C-alpha positions, 0 to 999 in steps of 0.5 A, spaced: 130 235 366 132 227 364 127 224 360 125 217 360 130 213 354 124 212 349 121 219 350 128 222 349 128 218 342 121 221 340 124 227 342 130 226 337 126 225 331 127 230 325 121 235 326 119 234 319 117 227 319 114 228 325 109 234 322 108 229 316 106 224 320 101 227 324 098 230 317 097 223 314 094 221 322 089 226 321 087 225 314 086 218 314 081 219 321 076 222 317 069 217 316 074 211 315 076 214 309 083 217 306 080 224 306 078 229 311 075 236 310 080 240 312 084 237 306 082 241 300 084 248 297 090 251 301 091 244 305 099 243 304 099 250 301 106 254 300 110 248 303 115 244 298 119 237 299 125 240 301 129 235 296 134 235 291 129 231 287 129 235 280 122 238 279 123 241 273 125 235 270 119 232 272 114 237 269 118 237 262 117 229 262 110 229 263 109 235 259 113 233 253 112 226 254 105 224 257 101 230 255 103 233 248 103 226 245 096 225 247 094 231 245 098 230 238 094 223 238 088 225 239 089 231 234 091 227 228 085 221 230 080 227 230 082 228 222 082 221 221 075 220 224 072 226 220 074 223 214 071 216 215 065 219 216 065 224 210 066 217 206 060 214 210 056 219 208 059 219 201 057 212 200 050 213 203 049 219 198 051 214 192 047 209 195 040 213 194 042 214 187 044 207 185 051 209 185 053 204 191 051 198 195 049 196 202 056 192 203 059 198 201 055 202 205 055 198 212 063 197 210 064 205 210 060 205 217 063 200 220 070 204 219 066 211 222 064 207 228 071 204 229 074 212 228 070 214 233 072 208 238 079 210 236 078 218 237 074 216 244 080 212 247 085 217 245 080 223 249 079 219 255 087 219 256 087 227 255 081 227 259 086 226 265 090 232 262 085 237 263 088 244 266 083 250 267 085 256 264 086 254 256 082 247 256 075 248 261 074 256 262 073 257 254 069 251 254 073 248 248 073 241 252 065 241 252 066 242 245 070 236 244 066 232 249 061 235 253 060 229 258 056 228 262 052 233 259 047 231 254 042 233 250 039 228 245 033 232 241 038 238 241 042 234 237 036 232 233 034 239 232 040 241 229 040 235 223 035 239 221 037 245 222 043 243 218 040 240 213 035 247 212 042 251 212 040 256 218 037 256 225 033 262 227 033 266 221 041 265 221 046 261 217 047 255 221 054 256 224 055 249 228 062 253 232 056 257 235 052 252 237 051 249 244 056 243 246 051 239 247 048 239 241 055 237 238 062 234 240 063 226 241 057 225 246 053 227 239 057 224 235 056 218 238 048 218 239 048 220 231 053 213 229 051 209 234 044 209 235 040 206 229 033 209 231 031 213 226 026 217 230 028 223 234 028 223 241 024 229 243 018 229 248 016 236 249 012 242 244 019 243 240 020 237 235 024 237 228 019 239 223 016 234 218 022 229 220 017 223 222 014 225 215 021 223 211 023 217 208 028 213 212 034 214 206 033 222 207 034 221 214 039 217 215 044 221 209 041 228 214 043 224 220 050 222 217 052 230 214 050 233 221 055 227 223 060 230 219 059 237 221 060 234 228 066 231 226 070 236 223 068 242 229 071 236 233 077 237 228 078 244 229 077 244 237 083 239 237 087 243 233 086 249 237 087 245 243 094 243 241 095 250 239 093 253 246 097 247 249 104 249 244 103 256 241 102 257 235 109 257 233 110 250 238 114 253 243 109 257 247 103 256 249 101 253 256 106 247 256 111 253 256 108 256 262 109 250 266 116 249 263 118 255 265 116 256 272 120 259 277 123 263 273 122 271 273 115 273 269 112 265 269 104 264 271 108 260 276 112 263 282 116 256 283 116 250 280 113 246 285 107 250 284 107 247 277 108 240 279 101 241 284 097 244 277 100 237 274 097 233 280 090 237 280 089 233 273 089 227 275 084 227 280 079 227 275 079 219 277 076 221 283 070 226 281 069 224 275 071 216 273 069 214 281 064 218 282 060 219 275 062 214 271 061 208 277 058 211 283 053 214 279 050 208 275 051 204 281 045 208 285 051 210 290 049 217 288 042 219 285 041 218 278 035 218 273 033 211 277 033 214 283 038 210 288 039 204 284 043 201 279 041 204 272 044 202 266 042 209 263 047 213 267 053 210 264 057 214 259 058 211 252 051 208 253 049 207 245 056 205 244 057 201 250 064 204 250 064 206 258 069 200 261 074 202 255 073 210 257 074 208 264 081 203 262 083 209 258 082 214 265 086 209 268 092 208 263 093 216 263 094 216 270 099 210 270 102 215 265 103 221 269 106 216 275 111 213 270 113 220 267 111 218 259 107 213 254 110 207 256 114 204 262 121 203 258 123 210 257 129 210 262 130 218 262 123 220 264 120 222 271 113 221 273 110 222 280 112 215 282 119 217 281 118 223 286 115 219 291 121 214 292 125 220 292 122 223 298 122 216 302 115 214 300 116 208 295 110 204 299 105 210 296 108 210 289 108 202 289 100 202 291 099 207 287 101 203 281 099 196 283 092 199 284 092 202 277 094 195 275 090 191 278 083 196 276 086 196 268 086 188 268 079 188 272 076 193 266 079 189 261 076 182 264 068 185 262 064 180 258 059 185 257 058 193 257 058 196 263 050 197 262 049 190 261 054 188 268 049 193 272 043 189 271 045 182 271 051 183 276 052 190 279 056 187 285 062 186 279 061 194 277 061 195 285 068 192 286 071 196 280 068 202 284 072 200 289 079 198 286 078 205 283 076 208 290 083 205 293 087 209 288 084 215 289 084 214 297 092 214 296 092 220 291 087 224 296 092 222 302 098 220 303 100 222 295 098 229 297 102 229 304 109 226 301 109 230 296 107 237 300 101 238 294 095 241 294 088 238 293 083 241 288 077 244 289 073 238 286 076 233 291 076 237 297 071 234 303 070 228 299 069 222 304 064 218 300 
């Protein structure tokens, strides 16, 4: 049969290109957003891009030039944080004995507060580098940072338990305490909340806390903060060991880099690439939804379904916007395959997209990230204050982040033949 010329040309297209195009059309058709309920675990399953791109080098670059130095940095700043808070406590105790001054105490507290901000900046980048097998399943991530789970009353109670040295008749051991009573979340509450009254409203309250002097309560809270910081430091070291192995040559990092070899946890290098891509979808569930949509009232929050300053992350430190900036910075590092853009031998997801012929998506994501980072750095007040006075600005930030995650959930996974993680499957918000 003789086909019309246009149809003949269409039929001569490469079958693979047709299937990719059809997949893209199918994805972007759902509810006006670049996602589909058909996307998710199993989407593009067992496929590969079938190019000569060196996926092994991409894995090595992201592991060695992005994740490892980020974990190492957090371990270092967690240690510095503990030291700064310990020094602050020493000054508070010395003041009680008449051996210090208000100026020295305030200076020491300022250093402790800045150490928390530095540690949080580092951790917010590490938040985008979560792998369930060693970070989430065992609770290690929550012990470092329990958000969005918070329990200020639990923290207040543990201040008194630690001071007494026992809880429920047993010696106090912070390592066994619930994550919501410690972690960077509890540390923020202890360092940035100057209200020394406990926050418990139920029948269980800190014994005799209201009868203690202001000086006693400051010292007790600071001593517990130092204990919490020490626990975070220990967990940061445990994270680094789980990642690199006790000898620096094993751990989960080595499993990723050995993908495709006999005995590896990953049958192919593409499986390991997919595991790396899963991590960056933190930006979708937590940054876009938890840190922006929920406080905006797009999802239910403490205020119902309206803008709610109480729902923001890091509300005591007013560090919410900076947290979002660091999440975006982490995605930028995944895209370029290194901490900085000037490493010529680095390979990131941008290089992979370009190799498979989708420079447009690489450019769109990179430009979207740059725009969103610039926007977050231009906030003149905290996220909570901006929600109260100019919610449209926060809504615009949400839209910028959503533009990025829409691309990740459609063109990105389609072009690289990757699967969406469960957390983003069927998400059409």
